[in-house]
N, C-alpha and C positions, 0 to 999 in steps of 0.2 A: 505492499502502498502506500503512496506516495505521502511523504510527509510537510509538515508547513512549519515554516519558524516562525512565532508568533510570540509577540508583546505584547503587554496590558499599559497604557499612560495612565497613570494614579491609580495603582494594583493598591496605593496603600487604603486608599480610602474606601464604603463600602462597597461600593459598586462592581470595584475593583473587583474585592474578594468576592461579590457573588460569581463575575465571569468568570476569574478562576475554578468556583465549587463545580460552572453549569459548564466547562470548557471538559469537566472531568467525568459529568455524567453523559457530555454525549460524547465520550471519547472518543475527540476530535484527536486527528493525526497528528502533533506534534512533533515536531524534531526540533529545534531549541526552543526555549521557551524563555523568554525575557521581560522579569518587573520590572518596572522604571517607575519614577517617583521623586518627589522632590526632595534636597540635599538633607532634609532634616530625618529626612525616613529611610536611608542607604544606610547599610545594614544590616537595616530587618528581618527579621527572614517570615517566608511563608509556607505551608503545605502544598505540595501537586503532586498528587496520585503517591502519597506515601514518601512524599521526596525533598527534602527543602533546599527553598531558592532564595536566595540574599537578593533584596530589594536593590538595586542601581541606581544612581542617577540619571534624570533623566536630561539630556545632550544634544547636540544637532546630529550627532556622530554617534549614538547609540542607538542607530533603527539603521543599520549597513547589515545588510545580508537577512534582517526580517523579507515575511512574505504579508503579513499580515500586521495589524497595529490593530488593536481594540481602547477605542478612546474612553476612559471614565475620569477626566479631570474636568473641570471648570473651562470656559470660555478662552479666559486669556491664552491659558496653558496648551488647549486645544489651538487655538490662532498661533501662538509661535513657535506647536515645534508643528504644525502641516504640511509646509512645504519641504522642510529635513523629508518629511516622510515620504512624502510624495516621491521627491527626488531619489530618497534610498530606495525607491522600487515597490515597494511595500502598499498595499490596499489599508487605509486609513477608513475603521468603521467610528464614526463619532458619536457619542452621546451629550454631547454638549447641544447646544441651541446654535454654535457661532454659524454653520454651515447651513443651515434645515430650507434657507427662503434660499438660497443660493441656485439662481435658476442650472448653472453644470451639476451641480451637485444631488444625487438620487436622492427620497426623505421614502423609509421602507417600513412596513410591517410587512414582511416575511410572507403571510397568509393574505395578506391582499393583494400586493403590488408586486410580487416576485422578477417579474418582468424588467422592470427598474435598476435591481444589481446591476445587470449587466450594460448600464448608461452611464456609468459613474466616468468619471476620470483622476481615480484615483483617489476619491473621500466619499463613503456612504455617509447620510446623516441618520439618527437613532432618532425617534418622534419624541415627541415629549409627551409623559408616564398614559397622564392623562386621555391624552389622544389618543395613545394603542388602545386604552382599555376600554373606550369610546365606542373605537372603528372597529375595533374585533365585535361588538354585541350587535354595534347594527348594519356591519356586512353582509347577512346574508339579507338583510330587509334591499338593500341597494339591490342587490339581483333579481329580487321580486318585483322591483317599481325603482325606478330614479329617484333621489335622495332629494329633494328644493330646500330645505332646512332644515332648522334642531335647533329646540328650547333645552336647555343643555345645565344642570347642577351638580357638581364635586364637591366630593367631602374628602379631603383629602389627609391622610394621616401622618403625623408628628414626622414619622420618618424619613418622610419626602424629603422633610428641611435637614436632614443629614443626623448625622446619629447624636446628636445635641438637644436637639428636638425631642426624641421620645424619654431623656434623662432628665429634659427641665419640666416637663409632663409630669412623670411621674416621680419628681421631687414635690412640684406641686401637690400631688394628690396625695401624699405622705404628710402632707404638713395640715390640708384638710382634714385628710384621719384625725391625726395627734389632734385636731382643735374642735372635731365633733366629740371624741373621746375626754375631754377633759369639761369639755360644755355641756352636752347630752342634748346642743344644739344646731345643726346642719347648719355652719359655717360657708358663706358664697366667696371672700376671695381670705386667698392667702394673708399670713402674717409679714411672709417678706417674697414680694410676688418673684421676682427674681427671674422678671420676661427679659431675655437674650436674646435668644434664638428667634424668638416670637415678639410681635407687637407688641403685647397682651397678656395676662397668664393664660394658659388655655388649659387646665385643669378646669372639669366642671363649666367651659367656657367652649363658644365655635366664633373666630373669626373671619367677619366675610369680605375679606379681602385679601389674593394671596400675590404678589409684585408689582411693580408700581405701574399709575396710571400709564396707558398707551394710545387709546384712540375715544372718544369719546365717553370718558368717566368707565371705559372700560379697562380692565389689568391687563397688561401682557399675557401672562398665564391664558385670562381667559379670551384674548386674542385668538392663542396658538390652538385654541380646536378648529375655529375655522377655515386660519390660514393652512395650518399644517393639513385639516382635512383634505382640502380642498387640492392638495398635490397629489398625496398617498392616493389616495380616492380618484382621482382624476375628471373631479367635479368644479370646474371653476367658476360656474356659479353658486356655488353651495355659498347659503347662508349660516350665522349660528347665533343666536342670542346663548352666554355660558356666565353662571355666576360660580366664581372658586371660591372653598369657605373651606378654612382648616379645623378637624377634629380631632377631639383628643381620642384619638384611636392611635397604635403604638404601628400599625404595620397594614398595607392592603387600601389604596382608595375605591371610595362606592360613585357613582356618577349617578343620577334622575334626571334621561331622557324623554324628550318627545319627537318623536320623525317626520315629517312633514313629508309624504309623497306623495308622484306623481300620481299612481292610480290609488286607488284607494282598495282598503287591506284591510281582511280581517286579523284577530287576534290568533287564530287557529294558523290560520296560511302564514304570520309571523312564526310563531312557536316552531313548526314542523323547518320552518328555511334554517331558524337559530338551532333546532338540534341537529341539523344535518352540518354544520359550520365545521370548520379544522378549529380547532382552541378553543372552542365555545362550551358550554356546559347549560342546559337547560334546566332551570331550577324554579317553578314556577306551580305549587298550591296553595295560591290565600288559605283554602277551608283548613289544609294540615299543618301552615303556618310554616311554607316550605319557599323559601325566597332567599336569593342573593347576601352574604352579610360576610364581613373585612373577615372576621374568624376563621369562615371556610375557605378563603379564595388566599391566604397568607402560605409564603416556601412553596409553593407551585406554579406555574405557568397558563392554565387556563383562566379562562373568564365564567365566571358565572351572570347569567342571566337571567330574568327573572320579573314579577310583578307586569306581565305584558298584559294592555289593555288597551281599547280606543279612549281618544284622546275626544274628551266633554264640550272640547271648543273647534276643534281644527275637523271637518267632517275626513281629511286627508292625515289623520296624526293617529300614529299608534305611541304607546308608553311605556315605559320599561324602566326595570332597573338593573345596573350591573356592577362587580365586585371585581378586581386584580391585585395582584401584590404587582404596585409599582418599583421595588426595587427589582423583582422579579420581569417578568413579562412586558413593565411599564420601562425597565432598562436593559440589563444585562443580560436575560435570556434572551430578548427579540434582537440585542448587538449579537450575539454567538450564535444564533440561527440565519441571519443574512451571510453569516461568515461559512457556516455549514452548505448553504446553499451557493452560495459564492463558489465554495469548491466541488461543489456536487456538479455545478454545470446547469443549475434548474433554479 
């Protein structure tokens, strides 16, 4: 079997570590594995397939001899090393948002637009995590009838903000529990909020804004659903009204979506379509309390879809609720699966 020399840029972070785990799960044919990060991580060790690897410093010459580089670093790092990676002859599959809207860079969800993988010019972008999960849930609907628009509300886990997100939430919850035991009265705020990762206390709270302002009072995070959705699904006229909310959940994002289609569809048609879609699980029986939840979808790659019903406002609307692991399917495993399809040529 042909092997490939693979590098992970940002290997010390949560997504980089997850990429390493998924490469092992996929039994990816690796010849040389090179783990790259900033100078402060040099010398730290990570284990892959029972063998320890030391993290090396990411430099311009660190990519020589690599075939594929998986990017798990922030935008400035991706931009800094993109030309060096391409010059070295490696394919850069990047999880940052730096190149997603570049017209020469494919933006890929392998189950939706795998053909775009082979239109690359050295770089392939991984979409936003909520975009991936949402489009996975609605791709079957688009096959039944072209999607014209979507109303979406995302309920995004604290780990979407990095490793410090859950730590901050759990520390705050611990404080609330201690206050309750002390007073026998349910507290609303922490004695010391310690809000550093998020703008406000997240324990016992939701924060209805993620990202900075981008367009008509919508945030950058909210506009990604429309702009990236158009590119991935090849629907240039798609319009999306999105509200992104941070919720006190450790892992897995949830999205409530109403899809507006050209033709009127029935819930039964939609359920059958979703049940047959690669990467989706139909989880829909309200009477038996069967529906998607973050706790069901964490630590795996399937997107759960349920609460499928007619929209009561728009005659061509279908409403659903979906959940998916934003660290895996929303980031690491999507990138690795692009690499898998790339080496298979499919």
